[in-house]
C-alpha positions in Angstrom: 135.3 35.9 124.2 134.8 32.9 126.5 134.6 30.5 123.6 130.8 30.2 123.4 129.5 29.6 119.8 126.2 31.3 120.3 125.0 34.1 122.6 121.4 35.1 123.2 120.5 38.6 124.5 117.3 40.0 126.0 115.7 36.6 126.7 114.1 37.9 129.9 113.5 41.5 128.7 109.9 41.8 127.8 110.2 45.1 126.0 112.9 44.0 123.6 113.4 41.4 121.0 115.7 38.4 121.6 119.0 38.8 119.7 121.2 35.9 118.7 125.0 36.3 118.0 126.9 33.5 116.3 130.7 33.2 116.6 130.8 31.7 113.2 128.9 34.6 111.6 131.0 37.2 113.4 134.2 35.6 112.0 132.9 35.0 108.5 131.2 38.4 108.1 133.3 40.7 110.2 136.6 38.9 110.3 136.9 38.8 114.1 138.1 35.6 115.7 137.8 34.9 119.4 141.2 36.5 120.1 140.1 39.6 118.2 137.0 39.9 120.2 139.1 39.7 123.4 141.3 42.4 122.0 138.2 44.6 121.4 137.1 44.0 125.0 140.6 45.1 126.2 140.3 48.3 124.2 136.6 49.2 124.8 136.2 47.8 128.3 134.1 44.9 129.8 133.2 43.4 133.1 136.9 42.6 133.6 138.6 45.8 132.4 137.9 49.5 132.0 139.4 49.6 128.5 141.5 52.4 127.1 140.4 56.0 127.8 139.7 57.9 124.6 139.1 54.8 122.4 135.6 54.1 121.0 134.1 51.4 118.8 135.4 52.9 115.5 139.0 53.4 116.7 139.0 50.0 118.4 137.9 48.3 115.2 140.6 50.2 113.2 143.2 49.2 115.8 142.1 45.6 115.6 142.6 45.7 111.9 146.0 47.4 112.1 147.3 45.4 115.1 145.6 42.0 115.0 145.6 39.7 118.0 146.9 40.0 121.5 150.5 40.4 120.3 149.3 43.2 118.1 148.0 45.1 121.1 151.4 44.9 122.7 152.9 46.4 119.5 150.1 49.0 119.5 151.1 50.0 123.1 154.7 50.5 122.0 153.7 52.7 119.1 151.4 54.8 121.3 154.2 55.3 123.9 156.7 56.3 121.2 154.9 59.6 120.6 157.4 62.4 120.2 156.3 66.0 120.1 159.2 67.2 117.9 158.6 64.5 115.4 154.9 65.3 115.4 155.6 68.9 114.6 157.8 67.9 111.7 155.1 65.5 110.4 152.3 68.1 110.5 154.6 70.6 108.7 155.4 68.0 106.0 151.8 67.2 105.6 150.9 70.9 105.1 153.7 71.3 102.6 152.4 68.2 100.7 148.9 69.7 100.5 150.4 72.9 99.1 151.8 71.0 96.2 148.5 69.3 95.4 147.8 71.6 92.4 150.6 69.9 90.3 149.4 67.6 87.5 151.6 64.7 88.5 150.9 64.9 92.3 147.6 62.9 92.4 149.2 60.0 90.5 152.2 59.8 92.9 149.9 59.9 95.9 147.8 57.1 94.5 150.8 54.9 93.9 152.1 55.7 97.4 148.8 54.8 99.0 148.6 51.5 97.2 151.8 50.4 98.7 150.9 51.4 102.3 149.9 48.7 104.7 146.8 48.8 106.9 149.1 49.5 109.9 151.0 52.3 108.1 147.7 54.0 107.0 146.4 53.8 110.6 149.6 55.2 112.0 149.5 58.2 109.6 145.9 59.0 110.3 146.1 58.6 114.1 149.6 60.0 114.8 148.2 62.9 116.7 145.2 61.1 118.3 147.4 58.6 120.1 148.7 61.2 122.6 145.1 61.3 124.0 144.9 57.5 124.6 145.7 56.4 128.1 147.1 52.9 128.3 147.9 51.4 131.7 151.1 49.7 132.5 149.4 46.3 132.6 147.8 46.8 129.1 147.0 44.3 127.6 146.3 42.6 131.0 147.4 39.0 131.1 144.9 38.3 133.9 142.0 39.5 131.8 143.2 37.5 128.8 143.5 34.4 131.0 140.0 34.9 132.4 138.6 35.0 128.9 140.7 32.1 127.5 140.4 29.8 130.4 137.1 30.7 132.1 136.1 29.0 135.4 132.9 27.2 134.6 131.0 24.1 135.7 131.9 21.5 133.2 129.4 18.9 134.4 127.9 16.9 131.6 125.1 15.5 133.7 121.7 15.6 132.0 119.2 18.2 133.2 116.1 17.0 135.0 112.9 18.9 136.0 111.5 18.9 139.5 109.5 21.1 141.8 111.4 24.3 142.7 112.8 24.3 146.2 111.5 27.7 147.2 113.2 27.7 150.6 116.6 27.1 149.0 115.9 29.8 146.4 115.1 32.3 149.1 118.4 31.5 150.9 120.3 31.8 147.6 118.7 35.2 146.8 119.7 36.4 150.3 123.3 35.1 150.1 124.0 35.9 146.5 122.0 39.2 145.9 121.5 40.5 149.5 117.7 40.4 149.0 115.4 40.5 152.0 112.4 38.2 152.2 109.9 40.7 150.9 111.9 41.1 147.6 112.4 37.4 147.3 108.7 36.7 147.8 107.8 39.3 145.2 109.6 37.1 142.6 109.1 33.6 144.1 105.4 33.8 145.2 104.1 34.0 141.6 106.3 31.0 140.8 104.9 29.1 143.8 101.3 29.8 142.7 102.0 28.6 139.2 103.6 25.4 140.6 100.6 24.7 142.7 98.2 25.3 139.8 100.2 22.9 137.6 100.1 20.3 140.4 96.4 20.8 140.8 95.8 20.2 137.1 97.6 16.8 137.3 100.7 18.2 135.6 98.9 18.9 132.3 100.8 22.1 131.3 102.3 22.9 128.0 105.0 25.6 128.1 105.1 28.0 125.3 108.0 27.4 122.9 110.7 30.1 122.6 110.4 30.2 118.8 106.9 31.6 119.2 108.4 34.9 120.5 111.4 35.7 118.2 112.7 35.5 114.7 114.7 32.3 114.1 118.4 32.1 113.0 117.3 30.5 109.7 115.3 33.7 108.8 118.6 35.4 108.1 117.6 38.7 109.7 120.6 40.8 110.6 119.9 42.9 113.7 123.0 45.1 113.5 123.6 47.5 110.6 126.8 49.5 110.4 126.1 53.1 109.7 129.5 54.7 110.3 131.6 54.9 107.1 134.8 54.6 109.1 133.6 51.6 111.0 132.4 49.9 107.8 135.8 50.5 106.3 137.6 49.1 109.3 135.4 46.0 109.4 135.8 45.4 105.6 139.6 45.7 106.0 139.6 43.2 108.8 137.4 40.8 106.8 139.7 41.1 103.7 142.8 40.5 105.9 141.2 37.4 107.4 140.3 36.1 103.9 143.9 36.6 102.6 145.4 34.8 105.6 143.2 31.8 105.0 144.2 31.6 101.4 147.9 31.8 102.3 147.5 28.9 104.8 146.0 26.8 102.0 
């Protein structure tokens, strides 16, 4: 959501494989742009927001397909807050009456024609008309502050080249104390092994070859997909989003 094109996970977790996530792949295969990913974060929760109570990954993906983008979330909020008990009672009664007529020969054909003309949003509203009363959207949803934090992150934009040097262990101890609240014992538990390796490399005249990262994990070019979507509803929502994305691209052309 911050605009990075590749994200790597579990690099320092020795009991898990490193996972790579590409923004280009996510948009091409799942149909989620940067704005859509931010919308998912607002629905599901992240470091910046608690998300919406009662909404999980399947519902969030369906919402993102029915109400695309940040503006779509504002429209989603309006729809959720329009819930009317009397209207819901009428809708449920009409649905039961419609099911009762299902035995007629011409009924399936009419339903099929009707479903073909329904938009993604209309289908979502019909299938979630009761569930929406359980969703708790705060007054600030979708939060402008959270959107701003993702769209314009505060980062160090220095383009200076990196250079290697001997670690300043004293400065690192001070940093660990100030940033993490670590005492000297905890800092030494992490930094002393580093200090010993640094001395060993210096003693060997600097002849030390660091193991390359590609020795430890499958590369991007191997085309191995880590995530497999098992939920039928989630697959349907993702496919719908990808189709909508493809159609919008063709219309722009």
